[in-house]
N, C-alpha and C positions, 0 to 999 in steps of 0.2 A: 636879180631880186636882192634886196638889202640884207636878208637873212644869210644868204650865201656869202655875200661880200663880208658881212660882220664876222661870220664864223671863220672865214679864211684869214682874216686879219688878227683875230684873237682866238686861236685854237685852244690855248690852255684854259681860257675862260669857259669854253664849251665843255671841256673835260671836267672841270671842277663842278660845273652846274649839273652834269649828268651823275656824277658820283654823289653829289649832295642829295639829289632826288632819290637815288637808290638807298642812301642811308635813312632818309626821311620815311621811306616805305616800310622799313623795319618797324619803326615807331607806329606807323599807321596800322599795320597788320596786328600788332599787339593790342591796340586800343579799339579796333573795330569790333562790333558785335557780330556773331555768327548765328545764322538761322536758316531755315529751309526757304523762307519767303521774306521779302521786304516787310517793313512795318505796314500792316493793313488795318484799316479802321473804317467802319461803316457809320454814317450819321444816324444812329438809332439809339433809343432809350427804351428800356423795359420797365414795366410797372407790374409787380405781382401782388395781388390782393387776396389774402386768405379770408375765409369765413367758414369755420368748421360746420359741416353738415348741410349747408345751404345747397339747394338743388341748382343745376345749371341755369334753368330759366330764371330762378330768383337772382342768381349771381348777375346775369345779364340785365335784368330789369331793374334791380335795386342798387346795384353798384356800378357795373361796367358802363351803363348808359350815362350816368352822371359824370364819370370820368371822361368818356369820349366827348360829351357835350362841352366840357371845359377845356379839354386838350386842343380843340379847334381854335381856341384863342391864343395858343402858343405861337410865337413868331417863327416863321420858317418851316412850319409843319407841312409835310407832303401828304401823308396819309396815316391813318391809324388802323392797326390790325388787333383783333382780340380773339381769345379763345376762352371758353367757359366750361368748366367741369364742376362736379360736385365739390364744394369747399374751396374752389380756386378760380380766380380770373387772372389771365395773363394778357397784358396789352403791350404791343410794340408800336412805338412812335418813330416813324421814319421821317427824316428831315431832308431838306434840299442840301445838295453837296457843298454849298458855299456858307452854310449856317455855322456860326460859332457855337460849338457844342457846350462850352461852359455857360454861355448865356442861356442856351436851351434847357440845360439841366436846372438852372436856377428858376426859370419860368415854369418848368414842369412841377418842381417841388411846390412852388407857390399855388399853382392851380389844383394840385392834389390836395393841399390843405383846405382850399375853398370847397372842393367837391366833397370832402369828408363831412361837411356840414349837413349834407343831404343823405348820409348813410344811415342804415338801420342801427339801432342801439347795439353795442357790443362789437362793432366793426373796428378792428385794430388798424393802425397805420400801415400802408403797403410798403413793399420793399422796392426801391428805385435804384437802377444801376444802368450803366453802359455795358453793353456786351456785343462784341462785333466779330468779324471774320478772324481777327488775330487771337481772340480769346478762346482758344480750343484746348481740350484736355490733351496733355502730352504724356500722361501716365496715370496710374491708379495707386493709391496708398492703401493696401489691403491689411485688415486686422483679422487675426484668427487665434482661437484658443480652444483647447480640448474640453474645457469644463465650464467656462463662463457663459452666462446668458447673454441674449442680445441687448437687454437693457444695460448690463454692466459694460459690454463692449461699446455701446453707444456713449455711455458716460465717460469711459476712458478716452475714446476718440475725440469727443467734443470738448471735454474740460481739461484733459491732460496733454494730449498730442497736438490738437488744433492750435492752441496758443503759440506753440513753437513753430508749427508749420506756417501759420498765417503771417508771421513777422518776417518771413524770408523775402528779400527783394524780388519783384517781378512775379510773385505768386498771388493768385486769386483763390482763396481758400473757402469753398462752400462748406456748410455743415455735412456731416457724414450721411451717406445713403445706407438704407437697410435697417435702421433702428428708428425707434419713436422716442419722443420726449419723455424723460423721466416724469412720472405722474403718481401721486398718492390716490389710489383707486378705492372707493368705498362701494362695496357690493351689497345690494339690498336683497332681502328675502321677501318675495311677493306674499307668501302665505302669512308670515309674521306681520307684514304691513296690514293685510286685511283683518288679521285677528285683533290688532290694536287700533284698527280704524284710523290709520295714519297714512296720509298721502305722500308721494315722493317729494312734492314741493315743500312739505313741512320739514322733511329731512334735509333738503337742500338748504333751506333757510337756517336750520340748526347748524349744519356744518360750516356754512358761511359765517355765522355769528361766532362759532367756536374757533375759527381760524382767522379771525379779523386781525389785520396787521395794524397795530397802533404803536406809537412811541411809548417806551417803558417809563421814561422820566426818572426822577431821582427821589430818594428818601433820605432825609437828613436826621441822623441820630447822634446826639452829642456833638463831638468834634468831627464826625465823619459824614461824608456825602456818598451814599450808595446808589448804585444803578438798580432800579426796581425791576421786577420780573412779573409776568402774568401768565396764567395758563390759557389765555385766549389765543396765543400764538403757538402754532405747531412746532414742537421741539424735536429732540433727537429720538424720543420714544413715541412713535406714531400711534402705538396702541392706546395711549392715554386719551386719544380723541374719542374712543368708544365709551368713555365714562361721561360723555356729554349728555345731559338730559334733553330728551326731545319734547316731552310733555310733562308738566308738573301741575298739581292741583290737589283737590281733596282726596283723590284716590292715590293708589301707588304710582310713584314716578316711573316714567318709561324712558329708558336710556338707549343710546345708539347701539350699544352692544346687544340689546334684545332683538335687533332686526337687521344687523349689518355686520360685515367683516371688513377689515381694512388691510391693505398691503402696499408696500413700496414697489410699484410696477411701472408700466409705460402707458402711454396714451393708446387709444384704439389703433390697432395695427392696420395699416392700409397699404403697406408695401414690404417686400423682403428683398434682400440682396444675398447672392450666393457666390461663393468661390469654390470651383470644382464641385458644384452640387451641394455644398454645405452652407447653411445660413451664416451670415457674418455681416460686418459693416465695411465700407470703404469710403475713402475721400478722393474724389477726382483731383488730380494735380493739373490745375488750369492756370495757364500763364496770362498775364495781362497783354494787351495788344502790342505794346512797344517793347516787350521783353524777349530775350533770346531763348529759344528752346534749350539749347545746350547749357546756357548759364542757369536757367531754372532747374533743370535736372541735376546739374552739378551741385547746386546749393541744397537741393533736397537730399541728395546722397550724403553730403557732408553733414547734414543735420540728422540723418537717420540714427546714429548712435545716441544723440540726446533724446530723440523721441522714444527710442526703446528703453532708455534709462528711466523716462518719465512713466512708462507703462509697467504694470506687474510683470514678473519674470515669465509667467505662463502665457503671455500675450505676445504673439509674433507679429511684427510689422514688416511688410515686404513691398517693394516697389515693382509693379508689374506693368505690362503694356507700354514699355518705355519707347516713345517715339524718337528720342534723340539718336538711337542706334541707327535708324534709317536716315536721319538728317546727316550724320557723320558719314555714312557710307555713300550717300548720294553726292555730297560735296567732294569726298575723297575720290570718287570715280571721275567726277568732272574735272578735277585738278589733274589727276593721272592722265586722262585722255587728252587734256589740253597740252601737257608736257610732251606726250608722245606725238601729238599732232605738230608741235613746234619742231620736234626732231625730224619727222618726215618732211616737213616744209623745207628745213635746212638742206636735207639730202636732195630734194628736187632742185633747189637753187643751185647746188653744187653741180648736179648733173647737167643743167642748162648752161651755166657760166663756165664750167670746166676750169675753175680758178678757185682754189681753196681760200685765198685771201678775200676775194670778192664775196664768196658765200659766207665767210665768217663775218664780214661787215654787215651783210644783210641780216643774218641770223642774230647778230648782237643787238640790233635795233628792237627785236621782239621783247626780250626781258625788260629792257629799259622803258619801252613804251608801256608795257603792262604795269610796271612799278610806278611809273608816272600817273597812270590811270588810277591805281589804288590810292595814291596820295590825294588825288583830286576827289575820289569817292569819299575818302575820310573827311576831307574839308567840307564836303557838301552833306555830311552826316548820314551817309549811306552805310549799309552793313554788307557783310560777306554772305550771300545767299545764292540760291539757284539761279536767280535772274541776273545779278551782277556777274557771277562767274560764267554763266552762259553767254553774256555779252562779251566778256573778255575772251572766252574760247572762240566765239564767233568772229572776233576781230583778229585772231591770230593770222588767218590766211590773208586778211586785208592788210595787216601791218606789213607783210612782206611786199605788198604791191608797191607801196611808196618807195621803199629802198631799192626794190628791183628795177623799177623804171629809171631811177637815178643812176644805179650802177650800170644798167644796160646801155644808157645814153653815154656814160663815161667811156665804156668800151668802144662804142661806135666812134666817138671823137678821137680816142687814141689810135684807132685803126686808120683815121683820116690823116695822120701825120702830125698832129699838133703836139706841142710840148706837153710834158706830163701835167704840171699844175695848171697850165692854160686849158687843157682838155677837161680837167675836172671842173674848173670854174665855169667854162662855157656850157658844158653839158648840164651842170646843176642849174644854171640860170635859164637854160632853154626849157627844161622840164618843170620848173617851179610853178608857173601859172597853170599849165595843164593838170599837174598833180593836185594843186589847190582846188581846181574846178571839179576834178574827179572826186576828191574828198568831200566836198560840199554836196555833190549829188548823192553820194552814198548816205551822208548824214540827213539829207533832206527827206528821205523815205521814213525816218524815225521822228521827224518833227511833229506829226499828228498826235504822238504820245502825250505831248504837253497840253493838248486840247481835249484829252479824254477826261472823264469824270469817274468818281467812285473807285471800285476795285481796279478797273482797267488802268486808270492812271497810276495807281499805287504799284501796279505790277510792272508796267512798261516803262515808266520813267526811269527807274534804276537801271534797267537794261539799256535804255537809250543813253543814259549818262555814261555807262561803262564803255559802250561802243564809241560814243563821241569823244570821250577823254582819251581812249586808247588811239583812235585815229588821228586826233589832233596832236597827240604826242608823237605818233609816228611821222606825221608830216614835218613837225619841227625838227625831229631827229634826222630825217632824210635830207633836210635843207641845211643842217648844221653839222651834226656829228658824222654823217656819211661822207660829205666832201672832205672833212678834215682827215678821217681815217683813210679815205681813198688816196688823198695826196701823200699820205705817209707810207701806205703799205702796198697799193696796187702797182704792179709792174707792167710795162709795155710787153705785149705778146710778141714773140719772135716770128710766129706764123699766123697767117690770116685764117679767117673762118671759111674761106671759100672751098677748101678741100675737105672740110669736115662734114659731120652729119647735118649740122645746122645749115651749112652752105648748100648741100644737096636738097635739103627740105625747102629752103628758100627758092631754089631754082624750080623745084616741082610745083611749089605753091604759085609761083609767078605764071608758069604755064597753065595751071589749073584756073587761075583767076582771069587770065586773058580769055580763056574759053567761055567762062560763064558771063563775063562782061559783054560778050558778043550776043548773049541771049538774056540780057538783064530784065527785059519787060516780062517775058513768060515766067522767069524764075521768081520775080517779086510777086507776081499775081498768084502763082502756085503756092508760094510761101504764105501769103496772107490768107488764102482760102483754107489750106491745110491746117494752119494754126488755129483759125476760128473753128473749124470742124472738130479738131482734137480737143480744144478747151470745152466746146459745147457738149461733147459726148463724155469727157472724163469727169468734169466737175460734179455732176449729180451722183457719180458712182463712188466718189471718195467720201468716206464717213467723216463726220465732224464731231468734235467734242472740245471742251475748254482746255483740259490738260490731258496728256496721255495717261492711260491707266498704268498703274504700278502694282506689281505683285509683292506684297510685304508679308504674306503668311498670316494675315489677320482677317477675320470676318466679323461683321456686325449685322445682326439679324433682328428685326422687329417682328414680333408675332401678336396677332389680335384674335382672341377667342370671341365667341358670341357676346354681344353687349349684355352686361348684367352678370357675367360669370364671376363667382366669388373668388376671392384672392387665393384660397386654398386650392381650388380647382385649377386656376391659372398656373400656380406653382407646380402642380403635378404635370401639366402640359409642358411647361418649360423643361422640367427634368426629363420628360420623354423626348423632347426635341434635341436636348444635349445628348441623349443616348443615341439617337439616330445619327447625329453628326460624328460621334466618336466611332460608331460602327462603320461609317463610310470611309473615314480617314485612318482608322486604327487608333485604339486608345493610347498606344505607345507613341503616336505621332502628335498628340495634343499636349502642348506645353502648359496651358492654363486656361480655364474658362471662368468668366464672371458674367453675372446677370442681374438685372433689377426687375422685380415683378411688382405690378401695382402702380401706385402714385406716391410721390413724395408727400410726406406729412405736412399738413397745413401749418404746423409749428415752425417749419423752415420754408417759407414761400420762395426764397431765393433759389432753392433747388429746382423749382419748376422752370426757371430760366436756363439752367444748365441742362436739364433733361425733362422735356415735357411729355407727360403720359396722359392719355385720354380717360383712363379708368383702371380699375382693378382687373379688367379683362386683357390688359396690354402688358407686354414685357419686352426688354431689349437685352440681347445676348452678345457677349464678346468672346471670341474664340481666337487664341493664338496657337499657330501650328509650329512644329519643330522644322528645321531646315530640311530634314529627311523625309518629310511627308510627301508621298507620291502624288497625291491628288490635291490641287490647290487652284486658286484663281477661278476664272470663269468656268472651266470644266467641273470644278467642285460645286459651284453654285447651281449649275444645271442639274447635276445629280441630286443635290439637296432639294431643289424645287420639286422634283419628282418623288423622291422618297418621303419627304415631309408631307406632301399632299396625300400620299398613300397611308402613312401612319396616323395623321391627324387631319382628316378630311374637313372637319368643321372649323378649322383654324386657318386664317390667312397669314401669309409671310411676305416680307419684303426685305431686300438686302439694302444696307445703308453704308455710306462711306466709313471705312475703318482706319485708313492711314491718314496722317496729318494733311497731306496734299489734297486728298479727296474731301476731307472735311472742311478745309479752308475754301476750296474752290466751289463747294456745293452751298456755301453760305451766301445767299443773296441771289441776284439776278446774273445771267450770263455776262461775260466780259465783252465789252464792245471792242472792235478792232477797226482801224481806219488805215487807209492807204493814201499816200501823197502822189499826185501826178506831177511829173518833173518837167513836162514840156515847156511851160511858160518860163520856168527858171532858166532852162537851157537857152531859150530864145533871148533872154536878157544878156547872157554871156556872149553868145555867137552873134547877136544882133541880126539873127536870121531865123524865122520860123521854119524854113526848109531844112536847115542844118539840125534844128532841134527835133524835127520830125525824123530825120535820118538816125539820130542818136537813139531815140526811144523805139525805133522799129524792131529792135531785138527783144522788147518786152514780151510780146506774145510767145516767143520761143521759150523764154524763161518760165512763164506760167505753165505752158504745155509740158515742159520738162519736169517741173515740180510735180504737177498732178499725175504724170505718168509714173514717176518714181515712187510717189506715195501709194498709188494703186498697186504696183508690182510688188512692193514690200509690205503690203497690208497695213500701212500707216494712215492714221486719220489726219485731217486738217485741223490742227489745234494751235494753241499759242506758240508752241515751240516750232512746229513746222511753218507756221505763218511767218515767224521771225526769220527763219532760214530762207524762205522765199523772198522776203523783203531784202535780205542781205544779198542773195544771188542777183536780184534785180539791180541792186546798187552797184555790184561788181561789174555786171554786164554794161551798165550805163557808163561806168568809169572807163572800161576798156574801149567802149565805142567812142567816148569823148577823145581819148588819146589818139585813136585811129583817124577820126574825122579832123582833129586839129592838125595832125601831120599832113594828111591829104590836102587840107585847105592851104597849108603853108606852101606845099608844092604847086598848087594851082595859082596862088598869088605870085609865085616866081615865074609864071608864064607857061606852065605845062598844060596840055589839054586835060580836060576833066577826067577822062578815062585813064590817062597816064598818071594823073595826080592820085586817083583812087588806088591804082596799082602800086605806086610808090609808097603812099602812106600805109597801105596794108602790108607790103613787104617789109617796110622799116619797123612796123610794130609787131610783126609775127612772133619774134622770139619773146618779147615782153608780155604779149597776150597769152601765149602758150604757157609761159613760165608762171604767170600770175594764176591762171586757172588751174594748172596742175598742182601748184603749191597750195592753193586753197583747198582743192579736193583732197589732196594728201593729208592736210591738216584736219579735215573733217571726217576722214575714214574711221579713226578710232571712236569718235563720238557716234558716227552712224552705226557702228557695229553694236553698240550698247552692251558691252560685255562687263559683267560685274554687278553687284547688288545696287539698285538704284540708278544704274547707268541708262536704263531704258527710258528714263525720264527725259533726257536730252537727245536721245537717238533721233527723233523726228526732225530736229533742227539740222543735224548733220546730213540726213537723207535729202532733205529739201534743198540744201545748199549744193550737194553733189549733183542732183538731178537738174537743177536750174542752171548751174555752171556748164555742165556738159552741153545742154541745148544752147545756152547763150554763146559759148565759144564757137560752136559750129555756125550759129547765125551770124556772129560778128565777123568771122572770116569768110563766110560764103554769101550771106545776104546783104550785109551792110555796105560793102564796096558797090554792088549794083544799085542799091538804094541811093547812095551818095552820088553816083554817076547820073542818075535820073533826075534828082532834085537840083543838082548844080549844073545841068547840061547847058542852060541858057543864062547862067549868072555871069555878071561882069566881074572885073577885078576890083571894082571900087566897093567900099563899105557904105552902109547907110549914114555914116557920119557927115554932119554938115559943118564940121570945124574947118575953116580954111587953113589952119596950121597942121592938120592931120594929113600926113602923106597918103594915107589910104582913102581919103575923101575925094569925091569927084570935084569938090569946090576948092581943092588945094591950089594955092597960088592965085586965088581970085578968079579962076575960070568959071 
């Protein structure tokens, strides 16, 4: 192959190119974003319409109906969802995946303007925004003070701190939760109203007239122009408003002070926020969909001193429920396990090759392939996240396969007596095409990711790119760098392999294979039946979920009291529920608790997008446990379900996602997963459907091995385990391709089909065992899931290990008999009709 020839002719060029890529990866790592997930975005727009005091039925009939009617004219709309509660209507517009959301937003704004022409008097414009799976809260900014009222705290959070907070890049800053809008409240005395025979409407007209906002204008006196003032505008002393006359006439004038009091207060309270059981306000730290969690939290922490300086000294501002800690731990665990897996892989290669130079060459391709993949991910605008890192970790074992096959072939050619450089050249050229085909087959199982839509595409495409770039880099390195380093460093062995362990293993395997080839038909039938039965019985018994559950020490609980329960009663229920939780885990094991009771005020309709509540009878609780808490996770939830039902029998409870992964994955519909069938692709390469069938005959063993391993380890079938199963399937097919290719070469040389199957299997024994063992060793640290956040990727490693164990057994035991059966009556000629092709039956014009 020309790659091998070019590398052997220009070895220095290859070294310079590899070093350049390694240096470029340093720049890429410094500039790539870091987050738990790739950039996620759903084609949805939210419209929040407030109207204080209006009943849910009125909201639906007088406002929501007209919006929904007009939204159906928006291009690309898929469906419209709406929720109506007293004083608030929330509409979600879902679009088709190929819709340009900038155009959609412009059209929505236009039709909102038209729909407002049909609204009742007093309807204010709605709040319109995009809010998707990536826009999740990553922390809470909590305000606390020993002496200040909620109104003061709300004013400080809204007007002093939020302007600093909202200007941070990547931050979406909703108004504070827990407080109400600052309001000048005029309280009327009903008895005095009746005594003066004045209706409340008269007082309202008087107050509106006295607080009319009009331009002051100017007064010119002499050579000066002065700004005029009027007492019709509410000034700094609100008590002056009480001097406004309500009724004047022939009798004594009646003033507002005669029947009312005035105070600087807040709007009607419809919700409370608590921190550790005390009323306060908080701002959720919500990132935009394309922002990095770590970057957002870092910027907020840097801005905390400025926020604290803007607030009075007696107001404390703290950042709690920080999700970046989990993000860092999860990514750190994945990197650590990947490095440990690479080390174990290198030890396995050394064990099989028994040559430290060869093992060093094989292991050297791993970091360079990974760094090349990082540069490619940076160029394609990807980030460092759990999916791309998982793809790179998944590829570590596969990366060894390319270099291992090349090195093993070089050793075989050296033992045949060829000159040193000639053996390297011939061995590399002989394996170039089978390695290319094996790589393409592994990559083909990931191709369906590019045909997914929505969240599925956004999750799987980065993983696919990571695996693809790493494997492509590995193939290029094994075709260029490996031959160069082999020619420089590998030495001819003084003793053959026949007397060693591998020699004895090959002799045993040859005898074993001769025995099973004699009973190939019963063996293949038994394999097909047992695989089908195993899959049929195991698949329904393996649980399914989108992403594996992760214990982060956080709880989010939503409780609902009977409909119509007053806010004050719901607040007492919440405090009782918090007390029950603290009793079960121990008060000393609770780090912090926050909750929101009631509904967001209609003054801030956008808050209903971030947290929708159905009424004052509902509340959401957040609990963060300390690491030493003895009871956590699902056992704690089971205990709380029982204890809360006993303490508060009239209240319903439900647990909601608390960690960032569960929150993202619970947003929207389940993620679709697709599988590629490789048979037709293989038929294109082999020009034989029978050989393609032989190659994919190991697939049932892979599926059965994966399901059995998941069941034995109590692991569900989820995104991670599914990716592991796909990778195991790809490795199994790659090993099968190499075995079938070498067997077919022997058959084309004139050997009987059974001898060809025996020769191909014996020749590929070491490479198959080494590849499978190296891959399994590389996945062991990931499968163990040791460390905080490490259990997130554990299903991936377990699926790979189970699938490869079964695949290796099937490849070495079942594949040779299958090959012998399907090729028993095949001729030596290929289907080619090219008269110049030596393998064609039409060669030479015959």
